[in-house]
Backbone as JSON, one array per atom type, in Angstrom:
{
  "sequence": "MAGKFVPTLLVAVVSSTLAVLLSAHAAHSQSASLDDAYRIIAGKQFVDLTHSFSPDIPHWEGFKKETVQTLYWYDPKPGTLGSGFFAQMFCHVGQWGTHVDAPAHFAKGGRTVDEISPKEMFMPMVVLDVHEQVAKNPDYVISLDDVKAWEARHGAIPAHAFVVMRTDWSKRWPSAAAMANKDAHGITHYPGWSLPVLKYLYDVRHITASGHETTDTDPGVRAAKGDFSLESWLLHHNHYQIEMLANLDKVPESGALAIVTFPKPAGGSGFPARIIAILP",
  "N": [[81.05, 36.68, 69.95], [81.63, 38.77, 68.59], [83.32, 40.14, 70.59], [85.52, 37.97, 70.38], [86.35, 38.59, 68.08], [86.98, 41.19, 68.07], [89.47, 41.81, 69.78], [91.09, 39.51, 68.18], [91.57, 41.51, 66.04], [92.86, 43.45, 66.71], [95.56, 42.27, 67.61], [96.21, 41.49, 65.1], [96.44, 43.64, 63.43], [98.7, 45.05, 65.15], [100.38, 43.42, 64.95], [100.77, 43.84, 62.55], [101.9, 46.37, 62.17], [103.83, 46.28, 64.1], [105.4, 45.08, 62.21], [106.07, 46.15, 60.07], [107.35, 48.51, 61.05], [109.44, 47.96, 61.93], [110.84, 46.47, 59.59], [111.11, 49.1, 58.2], [112.77, 50.53, 60.28], [115.21, 48.67, 59.84], [115.94, 48.65, 57.1], [116.69, 51.2, 57.51], [118.64, 51.07, 59.18], [120.32, 49.42, 57.64], [120.87, 51.12, 55.46], [121.95, 53.3, 56.7], [124.09, 52.05, 57.5], [127.02, 52.53, 56.68], [127.83, 55.23, 56.31], [127.31, 55.08, 59.65], [129.78, 53.83, 60.12], [131.79, 55.52, 58.51], [131.76, 57.19, 59.61], [132.86, 56.55, 62.33], [135.45, 55.33, 61.58], [136.41, 57.88, 60.7], [137.06, 59.66, 62.58], [139.48, 57.88, 63.96], [142.69, 57.64, 64.2], [145.45, 57.72, 61.05], [147.64, 55.81, 60.15], [150.35, 56.61, 58.04], [152.07, 54.14, 55.84], [153.83, 54.0, 54.22], [157.03, 54.77, 52.16], [158.68, 57.79, 50.88], [159.2, 58.34, 47.25], [161.95, 58.37, 45.43], [164.43, 59.07, 42.87], [166.83, 58.08, 44.34], [167.16, 56.38, 46.42], [166.51, 53.03, 48.21], [167.51, 50.44, 46.87], [166.68, 46.98, 45.18], [169.79, 45.53, 44.02], [169.95, 45.18, 40.92], [168.68, 46.46, 39.68], [167.56, 49.63, 37.5], [168.56, 53.02, 38.35], [165.87, 54.96, 39.32], [163.87, 57.63, 37.03], [163.0, 61.0, 36.43], [161.39, 63.21, 35.07], [161.15, 66.79, 33.71], [157.89, 67.14, 31.98], [156.1, 69.54, 31.33], [156.12, 73.06, 32.54], [155.29, 75.8, 34.77], [155.97, 78.3, 34.12], [157.74, 79.11, 30.68], [160.56, 77.0, 29.58], [163.61, 76.03, 28.99], [164.07, 73.29, 27.91], [161.67, 71.74, 28.45], [158.32, 70.95, 27.07], [156.61, 72.17, 27.1], [154.3, 75.25, 28.69], [152.15, 76.4, 31.08], [151.38, 74.73, 33.01], [151.94, 72.08, 35.52], [153.67, 69.33, 35.0], [154.8, 66.03, 34.88], [157.16, 63.29, 33.72], [157.7, 59.82, 35.11], [160.05, 57.23, 35.36], [160.2, 54.16, 36.36], [161.14, 51.11, 37.8], [158.76, 48.58, 38.44], [158.62, 47.16, 40.69], [159.51, 48.96, 43.35], [160.53, 51.75, 45.98], [158.31, 51.35, 48.3], [156.29, 48.82, 47.7], [154.08, 46.45, 46.27], [154.02, 43.26, 45.1], [153.02, 41.22, 43.12], [151.77, 37.62, 42.28], [152.35, 37.14, 39.74], [154.95, 38.42, 39.37], [157.0, 36.42, 40.72], [156.12, 34.22, 39.37], [155.89, 32.28, 36.42], [152.37, 33.09, 34.45], [151.15, 33.77, 36.65], [148.97, 35.61, 38.78], [148.39, 39.18, 38.1], [148.81, 42.27, 39.12], [147.01, 43.98, 38.34], [144.83, 42.17, 38.84], [144.41, 41.92, 40.95], [141.92, 41.24, 43.57], [139.89, 44.07, 45.08], [138.74, 43.34, 47.32], [140.44, 42.81, 48.04], [142.26, 44.23, 49.26], [141.28, 45.29, 51.87], [141.67, 45.57, 54.94], [141.69, 43.67, 58.58], [144.52, 44.02, 60.79], [147.92, 42.91, 61.56], [150.43, 42.9, 63.62], [153.51, 41.68, 64.18], [155.75, 41.76, 66.05], [159.17, 41.95, 66.16], [161.22, 43.51, 66.87], [162.94, 43.6, 69.06], [164.22, 41.5, 69.15], [165.5, 41.68, 66.88], [166.94, 44.21, 66.81], [169.29, 43.0, 68.44], [170.25, 40.72, 66.88], [170.63, 41.04, 63.65], [170.04, 39.31, 61.56], [168.11, 38.33, 62.09], [165.6, 35.62, 62.04], [162.08, 35.29, 61.89], [160.03, 33.01, 63.89], [157.96, 30.39, 64.46], [157.02, 30.4, 67.26], [157.39, 32.85, 67.71], [155.04, 33.66, 66.44], [152.82, 32.24, 67.83], [153.29, 33.57, 69.85], [152.14, 35.61, 69.75], [149.75, 35.17, 69.67], [148.78, 33.74, 71.43], [148.98, 36.53, 73.51], [146.99, 37.71, 72.04], [144.87, 35.98, 70.96], [144.07, 34.13, 68.24], [145.09, 34.63, 64.94], [143.27, 36.8, 62.8], [141.43, 35.22, 59.98], [142.05, 36.55, 56.54], [143.47, 38.82, 57.18], [146.17, 41.28, 56.64], [149.14, 40.99, 57.48], [151.71, 41.83, 59.18], [155.73, 42.2, 59.5], [157.27, 43.57, 62.18], [160.51, 44.98, 62.01], [162.22, 47.54, 62.57], [163.56, 47.84, 60.9], [163.3, 50.03, 58.75], [163.91, 52.1, 59.61], [167.04, 52.98, 58.87], [166.12, 53.79, 56.7], [167.07, 56.64, 54.24], [169.35, 55.68, 53.57], [170.81, 53.64, 51.37], [173.31, 51.5, 52.25], [172.74, 51.12, 54.51], [170.43, 49.58, 55.3], [170.85, 47.51, 52.93], [173.26, 46.87, 55.1], [176.32, 44.99, 54.54], [178.73, 43.09, 55.01], [182.16, 42.71, 55.16], [182.4, 40.71, 53.73], [181.56, 41.37, 51.75], [178.48, 40.33, 51.85], [174.93, 40.62, 52.83], [173.15, 41.6, 55.61], [170.24, 41.01, 57.33], [166.72, 41.01, 58.32], [163.92, 38.45, 57.91], [161.68, 36.54, 57.13], [160.45, 32.87, 57.98], [159.73, 29.95, 56.19], [158.14, 28.15, 58.07], [156.75, 29.9, 59.52], [155.52, 30.85, 57.15], [153.57, 29.55, 56.18], [152.38, 28.86, 57.6], [150.78, 31.36, 58.4], [149.52, 31.48, 55.91], [148.24, 28.78, 54.83], [147.29, 27.27, 57.13], [145.72, 29.93, 59.08], [144.56, 31.69, 56.6], [145.14, 34.01, 55.84], [145.13, 37.07, 54.2], [147.76, 38.59, 52.61], [151.33, 39.45, 53.08], [153.63, 41.31, 54.92], [156.81, 43.51, 54.89], [159.34, 45.57, 55.75], [161.88, 45.32, 54.76], [163.98, 44.52, 52.1], [163.57, 42.44, 50.93], [161.81, 39.37, 51.33], [162.94, 36.86, 51.95], [165.96, 36.35, 54.62], [168.96, 38.76, 54.65], [171.26, 36.92, 54.31], [170.47, 34.91, 52.9], [169.15, 36.04, 50.74], [171.18, 37.41, 49.45], [173.05, 34.61, 48.8], [171.37, 34.26, 46.02], [169.2, 33.18, 47.07], [165.8, 33.19, 46.87], [164.2, 32.05, 47.76], [162.06, 31.68, 49.92], [160.11, 33.59, 49.04], [159.55, 33.0, 46.65], [157.74, 30.98, 47.1], [155.86, 32.22, 48.77], [154.57, 33.97, 46.18], [154.41, 31.83, 44.67], [151.66, 30.78, 45.29], [150.05, 32.14, 44.98], [149.8, 34.25, 46.6], [149.66, 37.72, 47.33], [151.9, 40.24, 48.53], [153.75, 42.75, 50.59], [156.62, 45.18, 50.24], [159.32, 47.13, 52.0], [157.82, 48.73, 53.76], [157.04, 50.83, 55.69], [157.01, 53.43, 59.33], [156.32, 50.88, 61.07], [156.69, 50.78, 64.11], [154.49, 52.54, 64.95], [151.64, 51.77, 64.79], [150.08, 49.3, 66.42], [150.03, 45.7, 67.99], [147.98, 44.65, 67.46], [144.3, 45.32, 66.24], [143.89, 47.65, 64.35], [143.08, 48.6, 61.17], [143.96, 47.63, 57.73], [144.72, 49.59, 54.72], [145.76, 48.59, 51.65], [146.72, 49.61, 48.78], [147.4, 50.61, 45.46], [148.2, 51.47, 41.66], [146.92, 50.23, 39.09], [148.56, 48.98, 37.08], [148.02, 46.92, 33.59], [148.51, 43.75, 32.76], [151.24, 44.09, 34.94], [153.94, 43.32, 37.35], [154.04, 43.82, 39.49], [154.33, 47.43, 41.84], [154.68, 50.67, 42.66], [153.01, 51.27, 45.97], [150.79, 52.65, 48.03], [150.13, 52.25, 51.34], [148.25, 52.17, 54.19], [147.62, 52.25, 57.65], [144.89, 52.13, 60.15], [144.32, 53.19, 63.26], [143.17, 51.42, 66.43]],
  "CA": [[81.72, 36.32, 68.81], [82.39, 40.49, 68.6], [84.14, 40.03, 71.63], [86.42, 37.44, 70.33], [86.62, 39.39, 66.57], [87.79, 42.45, 68.39], [91.38, 41.19, 70.09], [91.75, 39.05, 67.09], [91.51, 41.94, 64.99], [93.5, 43.85, 67.4], [96.76, 41.48, 67.38], [96.55, 41.92, 63.9], [96.79, 45.43, 63.18], [99.44, 45.77, 65.93], [101.38, 42.48, 64.58], [101.3, 44.38, 61.06], [102.06, 47.51, 62.47], [105.13, 46.22, 64.19], [105.98, 44.52, 60.97], [105.98, 47.27, 59.36], [108.36, 49.5, 62.05], [110.77, 46.81, 62.34], [111.08, 46.47, 58.1], [111.66, 50.18, 58.42], [114.35, 50.43, 61.21], [116.06, 47.53, 59.41], [116.04, 49.12, 55.99], [117.37, 52.46, 57.67], [119.93, 50.34, 59.51], [121.17, 49.26, 56.39], [121.46, 52.31, 54.55], [123.01, 53.77, 57.32], [125.32, 51.35, 58.09], [128.1, 52.76, 55.68], [127.52, 56.55, 57.39], [127.98, 54.82, 60.29], [131.02, 53.47, 59.71], [132.78, 56.43, 58.21], [131.98, 58.1, 61.36], [133.71, 55.92, 63.5], [136.82, 55.74, 61.21], [136.89, 59.25, 60.18], [137.66, 59.96, 64.45], [140.08, 57.16, 64.21], [144.14, 57.71, 63.76], [145.41, 57.35, 60.15], [148.99, 56.13, 59.72], [150.74, 56.19, 56.49], [153.24, 53.27, 56.1], [154.52, 54.29, 52.67], [157.9, 55.64, 51.87], [157.97, 58.64, 49.26], [160.11, 57.41, 46.45], [163.33, 58.83, 44.49], [166.02, 58.21, 42.05], [168.19, 57.86, 44.9], [166.16, 55.59, 47.36], [167.58, 51.46, 48.09], [166.42, 49.21, 45.31], [167.51, 46.29, 44.7], [170.83, 46.1, 42.81], [169.92, 44.61, 39.82], [167.27, 47.25, 39.26], [168.28, 50.48, 37.35], [167.53, 53.85, 39.44], [164.14, 55.85, 38.5], [164.57, 59.11, 36.11], [162.45, 61.78, 36.79], [161.66, 64.43, 33.61], [159.47, 67.73, 34.0], [157.47, 67.81, 30.27], [155.79, 71.11, 31.23], [156.2, 73.75, 33.81], [153.9, 76.78, 34.52], [156.23, 78.95, 32.87], [158.57, 78.56, 29.82], [161.66, 76.82, 30.43], [164.03, 75.14, 28.51], [163.96, 71.29, 27.76], [160.28, 70.8, 28.66], [157.57, 70.24, 25.96], [155.52, 73.75, 27.08], [154.21, 75.84, 29.64], [151.18, 76.27, 31.76], [151.07, 73.58, 33.89], [153.67, 70.84, 35.94], [153.75, 67.49, 34.43], [156.13, 64.87, 35.04], [157.57, 62.02, 33.74], [158.59, 58.64, 35.86], [160.62, 56.14, 34.8], [160.85, 53.57, 36.99], [160.87, 49.84, 37.53], [157.42, 47.79, 39.2], [159.23, 47.15, 42.41], [160.42, 50.57, 43.15], [160.38, 51.99, 47.07], [157.31, 50.47, 48.94], [155.85, 48.09, 46.63], [153.38, 45.74, 45.68], [154.76, 41.67, 44.53], [151.64, 40.72, 42.65], [152.45, 36.35, 41.63], [153.34, 37.12, 38.54], [156.6, 38.34, 39.86], [157.74, 34.95, 40.33], [154.93, 32.77, 38.99], [154.6, 32.52, 35.52], [151.13, 33.01, 34.35], [150.1, 33.93, 37.85], [147.82, 37.1, 38.8], [148.88, 40.46, 37.36], [148.84, 43.51, 39.74], [145.46, 44.57, 38.0], [143.91, 40.96, 38.89], [143.95, 41.58, 42.36], [140.4, 41.82, 43.81], [139.77, 45.6, 45.84], [138.92, 42.85, 48.69], [142.01, 42.01, 49.29], [142.92, 45.72, 49.46], [141.08, 46.44, 53.27], [141.58, 44.29, 56.11], [142.61, 43.77, 59.9], [146.01, 44.27, 60.58], [148.25, 41.94, 63.07], [151.67, 43.41, 63.82], [154.1, 40.27, 64.72], [156.96, 42.92, 66.39], [160.12, 41.34, 66.7], [162.48, 44.55, 66.57], [164.03, 43.79, 69.96], [165.56, 40.46, 68.72], [166.55, 42.32, 65.54], [168.55, 44.89, 67.23], [170.23, 41.93, 69.21], [170.85, 39.84, 65.5], [170.22, 41.56, 62.13], [170.04, 38.08, 60.5], [166.95, 37.57, 62.44], [164.44, 35.0, 61.16], [160.95, 34.71, 62.31], [159.22, 32.19, 64.14], [156.57, 29.72, 64.92], [157.19, 30.82, 68.64], [156.88, 34.61, 67.68], [153.91, 33.99, 65.95], [152.15, 31.98, 68.97], [153.16, 34.27, 70.98], [151.17, 36.67, 69.22], [148.15, 34.53, 69.43], [148.45, 34.33, 73.34], [148.56, 37.43, 73.9], [145.84, 38.57, 71.36], [144.17, 35.49, 69.82], [144.02, 33.28, 66.91], [145.16, 35.4, 63.76], [142.24, 36.27, 62.26], [141.64, 35.38, 58.52], [141.84, 37.49, 55.93], [144.25, 39.93, 57.58], [147.43, 41.64, 56.66], [150.08, 40.07, 58.35], [153.32, 42.75, 58.68], [156.79, 41.89, 60.57], [158.15, 44.82, 62.84], [161.97, 44.47, 62.73], [162.23, 48.56, 62.7], [164.69, 48.23, 59.62], [162.6, 51.01, 57.68], [164.45, 53.48, 60.3], [167.57, 53.08, 58.16], [165.5, 54.58, 55.74], [166.84, 56.55, 53.07], [170.22, 55.26, 53.42], [171.28, 52.31, 50.7], [174.25, 51.0, 52.76], [172.19, 50.93, 56.16], [169.69, 48.85, 54.61], [171.59, 46.6, 52.87], [174.21, 46.07, 56.02], [176.63, 44.32, 53.91], [180.09, 42.9, 56.25], [183.3, 42.82, 54.41], [182.61, 40.2, 52.07], [179.55, 41.67, 50.71], [177.11, 39.68, 52.62], [174.01, 41.41, 53.41], [172.64, 40.95, 57.03], [169.04, 41.35, 57.3], [166.1, 39.83, 59.2], [163.34, 37.91, 57.14], [160.67, 35.96, 57.18], [160.42, 31.97, 57.69], [159.0, 29.15, 56.17], [157.23, 27.7, 58.71], [155.65, 30.78, 59.58], [154.51, 31.46, 56.27], [152.89, 28.42, 55.74], [151.24, 28.46, 58.86], [149.94, 32.11, 58.01], [148.83, 31.31, 54.83], [147.32, 27.56, 55.37], [146.2, 27.44, 58.55], [145.34, 31.08, 59.52], [144.47, 31.84, 55.63], [145.72, 35.72, 56.09], [145.24, 37.59, 52.95], [148.64, 39.12, 52.54], [151.96, 39.56, 54.19], [154.55, 42.74, 54.23], [157.95, 43.91, 55.76], [159.68, 46.54, 56.33], [163.42, 44.73, 54.35], [163.59, 45.01, 50.65], [163.11, 40.96, 50.78], [160.69, 38.68, 51.96], [164.32, 36.1, 52.81], [166.85, 36.86, 54.84], [169.73, 38.82, 53.9], [172.3, 36.02, 53.86], [170.07, 34.16, 51.59], [169.28, 37.02, 49.21], [172.61, 37.36, 49.14], [173.44, 34.37, 47.47], [170.34, 34.55, 44.7], [168.32, 32.42, 47.56], [164.8, 33.9, 46.92], [163.09, 30.36, 47.87], [160.46, 31.85, 50.86], [159.42, 34.8, 48.02], [159.18, 32.68, 45.17], [156.9, 30.03, 47.72], [154.77, 33.15, 48.65], [153.92, 34.11, 45.07], [153.72, 30.68, 43.4], [151.02, 30.41, 46.23], [149.22, 32.98, 44.43], [149.46, 35.82, 47.56], [150.76, 38.82, 47.31], [153.02, 40.58, 49.41], [153.89, 44.23, 50.57], [157.61, 45.32, 50.68], [159.63, 48.12, 52.24], [156.89, 49.06, 54.6], [157.79, 52.19, 57.15], [155.97, 53.33, 60.01], [155.2, 50.05, 61.97], [156.51, 51.09, 65.37], [153.4, 53.12, 64.88], [151.03, 50.75, 64.72], [149.6, 48.5, 67.56], [150.06, 44.67, 67.3], [146.11, 44.04, 67.07], [143.31, 46.05, 66.25], [144.4, 48.62, 62.9], [142.72, 47.84, 59.65], [145.16, 48.55, 56.57], [143.99, 50.3, 53.91], [146.81, 48.1, 51.01], [146.56, 50.19, 47.58], [147.79, 50.59, 44.22], [147.73, 51.67, 40.75], [146.31, 49.09, 37.94], [148.84, 48.6, 35.54], [147.55, 45.55, 32.67], [149.52, 42.7, 33.68], [152.29, 44.67, 35.72], [154.19, 42.35, 37.92], [154.51, 44.86, 40.94], [154.71, 49.2, 41.16], [154.67, 51.46, 44.26], [152.23, 51.01, 47.04], [150.65, 53.39, 49.16], [149.68, 51.44, 52.32], [147.52, 53.35, 55.26], [146.79, 51.9, 58.71], [143.84, 52.67, 60.96], [144.53, 52.75, 64.54], [141.61, 51.3, 67.0]],
  "C": [[82.48, 38.11, 68.49], [83.39, 40.34, 69.69], [85.27, 39.0, 71.02], [87.17, 38.34, 69.06], [87.72, 40.37, 67.24], [89.75, 42.71, 68.81], [91.64, 40.96, 69.17], [92.65, 39.97, 66.39], [92.77, 43.42, 65.41], [95.1, 43.6, 67.09], [96.86, 41.59, 65.68], [97.13, 42.42, 63.1], [98.19, 45.47, 64.31], [100.74, 45.0, 65.49], [101.85, 43.36, 63.1], [102.13, 45.41, 61.47], [104.05, 47.38, 63.02], [106.04, 45.73, 63.15], [107.05, 45.39, 59.81], [107.48, 48.44, 59.72], [109.77, 49.14, 61.75], [111.95, 46.51, 60.65], [111.72, 47.83, 57.9], [112.39, 50.31, 58.93], [115.05, 49.52, 60.38], [116.69, 48.19, 57.98], [116.8, 50.58, 56.26], [118.33, 51.84, 58.6], [120.86, 50.42, 58.22], [121.99, 50.4, 55.99], [122.27, 53.14, 54.96], [124.53, 53.53, 58.27], [126.93, 51.76, 57.8], [128.8, 53.77, 56.63], [128.09, 56.5, 58.71], [129.5, 54.3, 60.76], [132.13, 54.31, 59.34], [132.99, 57.22, 59.33], [133.01, 57.71, 62.09], [135.19, 56.09, 62.7], [137.16, 56.74, 60.68], [137.51, 59.23, 61.6], [138.82, 59.14, 64.2], [142.1, 57.84, 63.25], [144.45, 57.42, 63.06], [147.3, 57.19, 60.06], [149.44, 55.77, 58.26], [152.43, 55.54, 56.54], [154.02, 53.05, 54.43], [156.13, 55.22, 53.45], [157.9, 56.66, 51.07], [159.26, 58.27, 48.73], [160.78, 58.46, 46.28], [163.81, 58.45, 43.66], [166.83, 57.57, 42.9], [167.79, 56.59, 46.5], [166.68, 54.16, 47.53], [166.73, 51.07, 47.33], [167.39, 47.65, 45.76], [168.5, 46.22, 43.56], [170.89, 45.79, 41.92], [168.81, 45.48, 39.16], [168.08, 48.73, 38.55], [167.68, 51.57, 38.23], [166.87, 54.82, 38.83], [164.82, 57.04, 37.92], [163.26, 59.86, 36.48], [162.59, 63.3, 35.76], [160.88, 65.37, 34.2], [159.32, 67.68, 32.69], [157.35, 69.13, 30.67], [155.89, 71.52, 32.39], [155.19, 74.95, 33.43], [154.81, 77.89, 34.13], [157.5, 78.61, 31.78], [159.8, 78.21, 30.34], [162.47, 75.8, 29.84], [163.99, 73.91, 28.49], [162.73, 70.87, 28.43], [158.96, 71.28, 27.51], [156.83, 71.75, 26.07], [155.38, 74.3, 28.17], [152.92, 75.68, 30.2], [150.71, 75.73, 32.97], [152.66, 72.6, 34.07], [153.22, 69.65, 35.73], [155.19, 66.99, 34.33], [156.45, 63.91, 34.31], [158.6, 60.75, 34.26], [159.01, 57.59, 35.02], [161.2, 54.95, 35.6], [161.11, 51.66, 37.25], [159.75, 49.52, 38.6], [157.72, 47.88, 40.55], [160.61, 48.05, 42.73], [159.3, 51.08, 44.45], [159.46, 51.13, 47.63], [155.97, 50.62, 47.71], [155.13, 47.24, 46.79], [153.65, 44.64, 44.9], [153.62, 40.85, 43.92], [152.38, 38.67, 41.98], [153.13, 36.66, 40.95], [154.77, 37.04, 38.66], [157.65, 37.19, 39.95], [157.09, 34.17, 39.39], [154.66, 33.2, 37.46], [153.31, 32.06, 35.11], [150.34, 32.96, 35.7], [149.62, 35.45, 37.99], [148.96, 38.21, 38.94], [148.53, 41.37, 38.68], [147.07, 44.02, 39.55], [144.63, 43.36, 38.54], [143.98, 40.89, 40.28], [143.32, 42.24, 43.1], [140.54, 43.57, 45.19], [139.57, 45.08, 47.42], [139.51, 42.51, 49.28], [142.8, 43.31, 49.52], [142.54, 46.36, 51.11], [140.76, 45.03, 54.04], [142.36, 44.6, 57.02], [144.43, 43.7, 59.81], [146.63, 43.57, 61.78], [149.81, 42.46, 62.39], [152.06, 42.45, 64.23], [155.93, 41.4, 64.74], [158.42, 41.69, 66.84], [161.71, 42.14, 66.63], [163.58, 44.15, 67.61], [164.96, 42.6, 69.56], [166.38, 40.73, 67.21], [167.47, 42.65, 65.75], [169.47, 43.61, 67.99], [170.99, 41.19, 68.23], [169.93, 39.84, 64.29], [170.0, 40.58, 61.32], [168.92, 37.23, 61.68], [166.01, 36.56, 61.84], [163.16, 34.79, 62.15], [160.72, 32.97, 62.83], [158.2, 31.52, 64.69], [156.35, 30.31, 66.25], [156.95, 31.91, 68.61], [155.32, 34.11, 67.39], [153.0, 33.5, 67.52], [152.03, 32.59, 70.29], [152.71, 35.2, 71.1], [149.97, 36.54, 69.89], [148.17, 34.38, 71.15], [147.83, 35.21, 73.94], [147.25, 38.36, 73.23], [144.41, 37.48, 70.82], [144.62, 34.96, 68.65], [144.28, 34.83, 66.28], [144.14, 35.59, 62.99], [142.37, 36.17, 60.71], [141.36, 36.27, 57.88], [142.95, 38.64, 55.98], [145.61, 39.74, 56.85], [148.35, 41.78, 57.81], [151.67, 41.19, 57.75], [154.27, 41.91, 59.93], [157.59, 43.06, 60.46], [159.63, 44.64, 62.74], [162.65, 46.34, 62.96], [163.43, 49.09, 61.91], [164.33, 49.15, 59.0], [163.97, 52.31, 58.72], [165.62, 53.81, 59.78], [167.14, 53.65, 57.0], [166.47, 56.09, 55.85], [168.11, 55.39, 52.92], [170.38, 53.62, 52.7], [172.05, 51.2, 51.8], [173.62, 50.47, 53.92], [171.44, 49.89, 55.54], [169.8, 47.82, 54.22], [172.75, 45.92, 54.05], [174.81, 45.37, 55.57], [177.94, 44.3, 55.44], [180.94, 43.07, 54.73], [183.23, 42.51, 53.32], [181.4, 39.93, 51.25], [178.61, 41.22, 50.69], [176.05, 40.54, 53.36], [173.04, 41.14, 54.46], [171.59, 41.62, 57.11], [167.69, 40.63, 57.7], [165.2, 39.12, 58.12], [162.57, 36.71, 57.56], [161.04, 33.98, 56.73], [159.57, 31.3, 56.99], [158.34, 28.44, 57.01], [156.36, 28.59, 59.12], [155.17, 30.92, 58.17], [153.63, 30.84, 55.57], [151.93, 28.6, 56.76], [150.51, 29.73, 58.74], [148.88, 31.88, 57.09], [148.01, 30.38, 54.32], [146.78, 27.13, 56.51], [145.25, 28.65, 58.97], [144.44, 31.91, 58.13], [144.23, 33.48, 55.84], [145.67, 35.72, 54.29], [146.75, 38.09, 51.65], [149.57, 39.64, 53.56], [153.09, 41.12, 53.72], [155.71, 42.49, 55.51], [158.71, 44.93, 55.32], [161.59, 46.45, 54.97], [163.16, 45.03, 52.97], [163.58, 43.46, 50.29], [162.56, 40.48, 51.65], [161.96, 37.71, 52.41], [165.4, 37.06, 53.05], [168.46, 37.33, 54.29], [171.0, 37.87, 53.73], [172.21, 35.23, 53.06], [169.79, 34.99, 50.53], [170.37, 37.1, 48.86], [173.62, 36.58, 48.23], [171.98, 33.92, 46.3], [169.43, 33.48, 45.93], [167.02, 33.22, 47.85], [163.65, 32.81, 47.41], [161.96, 31.09, 48.18], [160.06, 33.23, 49.83], [158.96, 34.6, 47.28], [158.01, 31.38, 45.77], [155.69, 31.09, 48.21], [153.82, 33.46, 47.19], [153.54, 32.52, 44.14], [152.65, 30.45, 44.05], [149.92, 31.26, 46.01], [148.9, 34.32, 45.17], [150.43, 36.41, 47.02], [151.25, 39.88, 48.14], [153.26, 42.33, 49.46], [155.67, 44.27, 51.08], [158.49, 46.76, 50.98], [158.63, 49.12, 52.92], [157.56, 50.16, 55.65], [156.63, 52.26, 58.24], [155.4, 52.39, 61.49], [155.35, 50.06, 63.1], [155.04, 52.18, 65.79], [152.37, 52.44, 65.18], [151.25, 49.86, 65.81], [149.94, 47.09, 66.95], [148.82, 44.45, 66.78], [145.21, 45.14, 67.09], [143.16, 46.61, 65.38], [143.33, 47.46, 61.9], [143.59, 48.29, 59.24], [144.56, 48.4, 55.5], [145.42, 50.02, 52.79], [146.14, 48.65, 49.58], [147.67, 50.53, 47.02], [147.71, 50.84, 42.8], [147.7, 50.46, 40.19], [146.81, 49.17, 37.02], [148.74, 47.03, 34.62], [148.52, 44.54, 32.91], [151.24, 43.18, 34.28], [152.46, 43.35, 36.9], [154.51, 42.59, 39.44], [154.58, 46.68, 40.54], [154.06, 49.6, 42.82], [153.42, 51.3, 44.68], [151.89, 52.25, 47.96], [149.75, 52.24, 50.28], [149.04, 52.54, 53.39], [147.16, 52.23, 56.53], [146.05, 52.51, 59.56], [143.73, 52.11, 62.31], [143.12, 52.4, 64.83], [141.0, 52.32, 67.73]]
}
């Protein structure tokens, strides 16, 4: 009886000890997981995908220029309210510079900027690179073939991704004339999205947001005629987008992470944004 009791007791003690150790290890792993993630991410290269904004940057022609006023200055200064510190007042439309368009920008009753969840601001990043096609044809419209070619190289576009179209159009910044690229008849010529691509990305691959370097979702020749149907489709389907991105040529097609962030104006339809890519 004693011979059977000792092994049984030993097995029970060992099992109990292992359970405690595994539980402690799991708890440690969970508590250390964000620390580990930070150490990994902090060692990566960060790329700012955001243009600095000022009163004279390219913008949609229907918007007024930004105004900037110094309210307080370090030393007494005429025209200010006081001294001792530096404070400014900025007045600009929400869709200014690199910016977010919330669904409410086009969709009455749609989500506003403050209703976009923080979980929608941290995403795997996909770069659809069509800059060579655009160099040959400024009116280039991205196609499903372009998307399928990306997937043939990298696999299926991941769900919840931030998908951007690289055209290198941002290299024309800060020239408004170069960004608009108007012909002799006043028609703008710049690249844009297509409805089949947007539907595939959002409805099939279930991405979270998309972005581009130009001032519009729609190609320039359509936007020049007041046709913003692609932007309207995107926003009416409760998605958000980022316009006038920069430095996409410094981000790989696959493997990066995106931090897409912006202030939280109550009821806002859009606002200047700060976009950062974390390279693999």
